[in-house]
Every structure is written in structure tokens, then in C-alpha cells.
C-alpha positions in Angstrom: 102.8 69.1 113.1 101.9 70.0 109.5 98.6 71.5 108.1 98.1 68.4 106.1 97.6 66.3 109.6 95.4 69.0 111.0 93.0 68.9 107.8 91.5 65.9 106.5 89.4 67.8 104.2 90.6 70.5 101.5 89.1 74.0 102.5 89.0 77.2 101.1 88.6 80.1 103.6 86.9 83.2 102.7 87.7 86.3 104.5 87.1 90.0 104.2 90.0 91.9 106.0 93.6 91.6 104.7 94.8 90.7 108.3 92.4 87.6 108.6 93.3 86.4 105.1 97.1 86.9 106.0 96.9 85.2 109.3 94.9 82.0 107.8 97.6 82.0 105.0 100.3 82.1 107.6 99.2 79.5 110.0 97.2 77.1 108.0 97.9 77.3 104.3 101.5 77.5 104.0 101.2 81.1 102.9 99.1 80.1 100.1 96.7 82.9 99.4 94.7 84.9 96.7 93.9 88.6 97.7 94.4 92.0 96.1 97.4 93.4 95.0 98.8 89.9 94.0 100.1 89.7 90.3 98.3 87.7 87.8 101.1 85.3 88.1 101.4 84.9 91.8 97.4 84.5 91.5 97.9 81.6 89.2 100.7 80.1 91.1 98.5 80.1 94.3 95.6 78.6 92.4 97.6 75.7 90.7 99.2 74.8 94.0 96.0 74.5 95.8 94.7 72.6 92.7 97.4 70.2 92.2 99.6 69.5 95.3 98.2 66.7 97.6 99.8 68.5 100.4 97.9 71.9 100.1 95.0 71.2 102.2 93.8 75.0 102.6 94.0 78.1 100.6 93.0 81.6 102.2 91.1 84.1 100.0 89.8 87.4 100.2 86.1 87.4 99.1 86.6 90.2 96.6 89.7 89.2 94.9 88.9 85.6 94.8 85.0 85.7 94.3 84.8 85.2 90.9 86.5 83.6 87.8 88.6 80.9 89.6 88.7 77.1 89.5 89.0 76.1 92.9 87.4 72.6 92.5 89.6 70.5 94.7 87.7 72.0 97.7 85.5 69.7 99.6 84.5 72.8 102.0 84.3 76.4 102.0 84.6 78.3 105.3 83.7 82.0 105.4 85.0 84.0 108.1 
């Protein structure tokens, strides 16, 4: 079963702790995440994949690293955890 088949909506998941962001990214977001320690290139790659891929339904984000200055308008819902 793929993530695209589980989620009918496109979701940004915000978490505070690195372990939670990693878990969501690994299990639901095909590894796509934004958190502290990513290079600007990796961060932009994650945004581009989320914004432009029909298959990418979830992105996992640290609230501090991704809370300001990103365009994630592909999302229909936001889930803070």
C-alpha cells in the first residue's frame, strides 16, 4: 500500500521533536521532510517534490525550521502533532 492510496488529501504535518518528524517522514511522507540541519538545497528539493509531485501527499516539517518562509500551497490540510 502506498502513501498516495492512504491519503486523499495533501497534508503538511508539523512536529516539534526530531524523532516525530523523522517517524512521519519515514512512514508516511516517503522520507520528505524539512527540519534543522538540512542544507538549503535539500530543503528546496523537499519543497519542490511536495509542491509538484502528484504522488507526494505528505511532508513532515519541524515547526521551527519550516514555520516561516516556505511555500507549501499544495496542501489542503495541516496536521500539528
